N, C-alpha and C positions, 0 to 999 in steps of 0.2 A: 486106831487110824482113823476112826470117825471121829475120837476127841481131837485127834490133831488138825482134821482138815476143819472141825468147827472154831477152835482155838486162834488154827489160821485166820480162818471167814473173823473174828473178832478182834485178830490185829489190824485185818486190812481195813476193819470199820470203825476201828481204834483211831488209824491212820487216817482216813477219809474225816474222820471227824476235826479230828488237831487241825486240817489243811483247811475244815471247813468254821471254824474257831478263827485259825490265824487272819482269816479271808474275812470273818466278821468283823475283828477289831481295826482289819486294815480300814476295811470301811468304814465303821465307825471313828477312827480317826482321820477318816481322810472327809467324812460329814463335818466333824470339831472343827477341823483348818478351816472347808469353807464356812462355815458360820461367824469363825472369829474374821474371816477377813471379808465378810457380811456388812458384820458389827463395824468393825472398823469404815468400811465402805459407806455406810451409814452415818458414823458421827464425821465425817468428813463433808457430806453432802448437808448434814446440819450445820456444821460451820460455814460452809458455800452460800445456802440460804440465809445464815444470820447476816454474813459481809454481803448479801445481795439487799438483803431489806434492809441495813442502813446504808448503804448506796441509792436505794430506791424514797429514801426518805432524806437525804444529802438533798437528791435530784429536784425533788418536792421544795426543799426550800427554797436552792439554788433559782427554781425557776418560779417561785414566788415572790422571793428579790430580783428577778431580772425581771417580770412582769411588774410591779412595784417603779423599778426604776426606766422602765418602756413610758409607765404614767407620765411618772414625772417629768421625762424627756418631751411627750409628745405635748404636756401643758405649757411648759418653756417655749415650746413651737410654736406654739398656738400663740403663746403672749409675746413672743414674737415679731410674727407677722400681722399682729394686731399693731403694734409700734411700728410696725414698718408701715403696715395703710395708713397710721396716723402721720408718719412721716412725711408720704407721699401728697397725703391731702394740708401740709402745714407748709411742704415747697412750693405746691400749685398754687395756692393761696398768698404766698408771697409774691412769686412771680409775678400772680395778677396785678398785687400792690405795687409793685414793682414797675410793672406796665403804663398801671395807673399816673405810678408819680412821674413819671419818664412822658407820659402824655401831656401831664401836667404844668411839667418845664418847657416844652415845647408849644404848648399854647401860651406859656409869658415872654 
């Protein structure tokens, strides 16, 4: 009878160990799945970082080009204002000459 009790106890211990082993295998499988998902996420993040780095480089290039365009346009605007000022001076001078010419004609 004692042997039967011990055998029964051993069987229970054995069943418990089998359950623990199954739980351990399931846990290990879940960990492996989580690791695989994390590795996939890491790869997606790496790709996104690369994409953002490319966008940053393109943006810097675009900003540089825009800055050059702005400088060129500012230079053209300055030249235009300079020419406008010279034209205004010429118009004033021509008006002055016209007035003097009219005055001379009236005197004659």
